[in-house]
C-alpha positions in Angstrom: -8.3 -46.1 -18.8 -4.8 -45.3 -17.7 -4.2 -43.2 -14.6 -3.5 -39.6 -15.1 0.2 -38.8 -15.0 1.3 -36.5 -12.2 2.0 -33.0 -13.4 5.7 -32.3 -13.6 6.9 -29.2 -11.6 7.9 -26.3 -13.8 11.6 -25.2 -13.6 12.3 -22.2 -11.5 15.9 -21.6 -12.4 16.5 -18.5 -14.4 19.2 -17.9 -17.0 22.5 -17.0 -15.3 23.9 -14.0 -17.3 27.2 -14.3 -15.5 27.9 -17.8 -16.8 26.1 -18.0 -20.2 26.7 -16.2 -23.4 24.0 -13.7 -24.4 25.6 -11.2 -26.7 22.4 -11.1 -28.7 20.6 -9.6 -25.6 23.3 -6.9 -25.1 23.3 -6.1 -28.8 19.5 -5.8 -28.8 19.7 -3.3 -26.0 22.3 -1.2 -27.7 20.2 -1.0 -30.9 17.0 -0.1 -29.1 18.5 2.6 -26.8 21.1 3.8 -29.4 24.0 3.5 -27.0 27.1 1.4 -26.2 27.4 -0.7 -23.1 30.7 -0.7 -21.3 31.1 -4.5 -21.0 34.0 -4.1 -18.5 31.7 -2.3 -16.0 29.2 -5.2 -15.7 27.8 -5.9 -12.2 25.8 -9.1 -11.9 22.9 -9.7 -9.4 22.4 -12.8 -7.4 22.4 -15.8 -9.7 22.9 -13.6 -12.7 19.2 -12.8 -12.9 20.0 -9.1 -13.3 23.1 -7.3 -14.7 24.0 -3.7 -15.1 26.4 -1.7 -17.2 27.7 1.9 -17.6 26.7 3.3 -20.9 28.2 5.7 -23.5 25.7 8.3 -22.4 26.9 8.3 -18.8 23.8 6.5 -17.6 23.3 3.0 -16.1 21.6 0.2 -18.0 19.9 -2.5 -15.9 18.9 -5.8 -17.6 16.5 -8.2 -15.9 15.0 -11.5 -17.1 12.2 -13.8 -15.9 11.0 -17.2 -17.0 7.9 -16.6 -19.1 5.5 -18.3 -16.7 7.0 -16.5 -13.7 6.4 -12.9 -14.6 5.2 -10.8 -11.7 3.8 -7.7 -13.1 4.2 -5.4 -10.1 7.9 -6.2 -9.6 8.5 -6.0 -13.4 7.5 -2.4 -13.5 8.6 -1.4 -10.0 11.4 0.9 -11.0 9.3 2.7 -13.6 6.4 3.1 -11.2 8.7 4.5 -8.5 9.6 7.4 -10.8 6.3 9.1 -9.7 7.3 9.2 -6.0 8.2 12.7 -4.8 10.6 13.9 -2.0 12.4 10.6 -1.9 16.0 10.3 -3.4 15.6 7.7 -6.2 17.9 7.3 -9.2 16.2 8.9 -12.2 14.4 6.6 -14.6 14.6 7.5 -18.3 13.2 4.7 -20.5 12.7 0.9 -20.8 12.1 -1.9 -23.3 10.7 -5.4 -22.9 10.9 -8.3 -25.3 10.2 -12.0 -25.5 12.9 -14.6 -26.0 11.2 -17.9 -27.0 14.4 -19.7 -27.5 15.3 -19.4 -23.8 11.7 -19.3 -22.6 12.4 -15.9 -21.1 11.2 -12.3 -21.1 13.8 -9.6 -20.8 13.5 -6.0 -19.6 16.0 -3.3 -19.8 15.9 0.1 -18.0 18.1 3.1 -18.6 18.5 5.0 -15.3 20.7 7.6 -13.7 24.2 6.4 -12.9 24.8 6.4 -9.1 28.4 6.8 -8.2 27.8 6.5 -4.5 28.2 2.9 -3.3 25.7 1.0 -1.2 26.3 0.9 2.5 26.9 -2.9 2.2 29.6 -2.5 -0.5 31.2 0.4 1.3 31.9 -1.8 4.4 28.6 -3.3 5.5 27.7 -3.0 9.2 30.9 -1.1 10.0 30.1 1.5 7.3 26.6 1.7 8.6 27.9 2.6 12.1 30.0 5.3 10.6 27.1 7.1 8.8 26.7 10.7 10.0 23.7 12.0 11.8 22.6 13.8 8.6 22.3 10.5 6.8 19.9 9.1 9.5 17.9 12.3 9.5 17.7 12.2 5.7 16.5 8.5 5.8 13.8 9.3 8.3 12.6 12.1 6.1 12.7 9.9 3.0 10.7 7.1 4.6 8.1 9.5 6.0 7.6 11.0 2.5 7.4 7.5 1.0 4.9 6.4 3.6 2.6 9.2 2.5 2.7 8.3 -1.2 -0.6 7.0 -2.5 -0.4 3.6 -4.3 -2.4 0.5 -5.1 0.8 -1.6 -5.2 1.3 -4.2 -2.4 4.7 -4.7 -0.9 3.8 -6.9 2.0 0.3 -8.3 2.4 -1.5 -9.3 5.6 -1.6 -12.9 4.4 2.2 -13.0 3.8 3.0 -11.6 7.2 0.6 -14.0 8.9 2.0 -17.0 7.1 5.7 -16.2 7.8 5.1 -15.5 11.5 2.9 -18.5 11.9 5.5 -20.8 10.5 7.7 -20.1 13.5 5.7 -18.6 16.3 2.3 -19.7 17.7 -0.3 -17.7 19.6 0.3 -14.3 17.9 -2.5 -12.1 16.7 -0.9 -10.9 13.5 -3.6 -8.3 12.5 -1.9 -5.2 11.2 -3.6 -2.0 12.3 -1.5 0.6 10.3 -0.5 0.4 6.7 1.9 2.7 4.8 3.8 2.8 1.5 7.2 1.2 1.8 10.3 0.3 -0.2 9.8 -3.2 1.1 13.4 -4.4 0.7 15.4 -1.8 2.6 18.5 -3.6 3.6 22.0 -2.2 3.7 22.6 -3.2 0.1 19.7 -1.0 -1.1 20.7 2.3 0.5 23.7 4.3 -0.6 26.2 6.2 1.6 24.8 9.3 0.1 21.2 8.4 1.2 19.7 7.2 -2.1 17.2 4.3 -2.1 17.8 1.8 -4.9 16.2 -1.4 -6.2 12.5 -0.6 -6.4 11.1 -3.9 -7.6 9.0 -4.7 -4.5 7.7 -1.4 -3.2 4.1 -0.9 -2.2 1.8 -0.9 0.9 3.2 -2.7 4.0 2.8 -2.6 7.7 3.8 0.8 9.1 7.5 0.5 10.1 8.3 -2.3 7.7 11.3 -0.5 6.2 12.7 0.4 9.5 12.2 -3.2 10.6 14.1 -4.4 7.5 17.1 -2.2 8.4 16.8 -3.5 11.9 16.9 -7.1 10.8 19.9 -6.4 8.6 21.7 -5.0 11.7 21.0 -7.9 14.0 24.6 -9.2 14.1 25.8 -5.9 15.6 24.2 -4.9 18.9 25.6 -1.3 18.7 24.1 -0.7 15.2 20.9 -2.5 16.2 20.4 -0.1 19.1 21.0 2.8 16.8 18.4 1.7 14.3 15.9 1.2 17.2 16.6 4.7 18.4 16.5 6.4 15.0 13.2 4.8 14.0 11.6 4.4 17.4 8.4 6.1 16.3 7.6 3.4 13.8 9.3 0.4 15.4 7.4 0.8 18.7 4.0 0.6 17.0 2.1 -2.6 16.8 2.7 -2.8 13.1 6.4 -2.1 13.5 6.7 -4.9 16.1 4.9 -7.3 13.9 7.2 -6.4 11.0 10.2 -7.1 13.3 8.8 -10.4 14.4 8.2 -11.4 10.7 11.9 -10.6 10.0 13.0 -12.7 13.0 10.8 -15.6 11.8 12.5 -15.3 8.3 16.0 -15.4 9.8 15.1 -18.4 12.0 13.5 -20.3 9.1 16.6 -19.8 6.9 18.8 -21.2 9.7 16.5 -24.2 10.1 16.7 -24.9 6.4 20.5 -24.8 6.4 20.7 -26.8 9.6 23.0 -24.3 11.3 22.8 -21.0 13.0 23.5 -17.8 10.9 24.8 -14.4 12.1 21.2 -13.3 12.0 19.3 -16.3 13.5 20.8 -16.4 16.9 20.1 -12.7 17.7 16.7 -13.0 16.0 15.7 -15.6 18.6 16.7 -13.3 21.4 14.9 -10.3 20.0 11.8 -12.4 19.1 11.3 -13.4 22.7 11.2 -9.7 23.7 8.7 -8.9 20.9 6.5 -11.9 21.8 6.1 -10.6 25.4 4.6 -7.5 24.1 2.6 -8.9 21.2 1.1 -11.8 23.2 0.4 -9.6 26.2 
């Protein structure tokens, strides 16, 4: 009897819409939604996994694709599910369609949503734009995150197992048990908030350690000490909790891991090491 052949790893590279023709996909969307896509307005996501267009109805059409075997149901319907959240500024969701593409071994999803004219803080100037945000923006964001935290959901944004794994990959001797959980956006960096205060990109939202969203903005601000201090002050109530500190430490661990994989420091990894030492004094003490 011959030895069993080792199983070949499945491909994880998705179809890059920015580099490959897919007029059939765009035409399918136009037929289903009875609209016309403005091809010149296209905005591609990282790796061309997503793309968005202005439409003839004055709305925005977001197209996403996944390899058939990599479908993650929660993320797949995140935007649709977020439409039930109250008192949080979210672009309106109108309709969606999903279909299989056997020829490419993909599943596609298209969502028609409200067009948002306000740019993200990242595209408006990044950390410099964040430092220029008015006090009303910060007050509005605190109010939004509080309302979001109180929304009841069975979705999971960040699990205990994930947080424990990520921290443990970099730091030893830390009790990672989370004692407070709340509903979170779960990916609240400067590219996912607009200068008008909207929260966008709702693929990953769900329960997370209290303070996780504030910790994500904090991590995104690590290269700028002034902005970092402002985030710490604005969201002190959450960041100074045990769960908030664990979330910060997880983000530090992620920044350090990325730098280790690249073999060089990043703008985030060096300050992450400094901040992690402060957090560890408290969490180990």
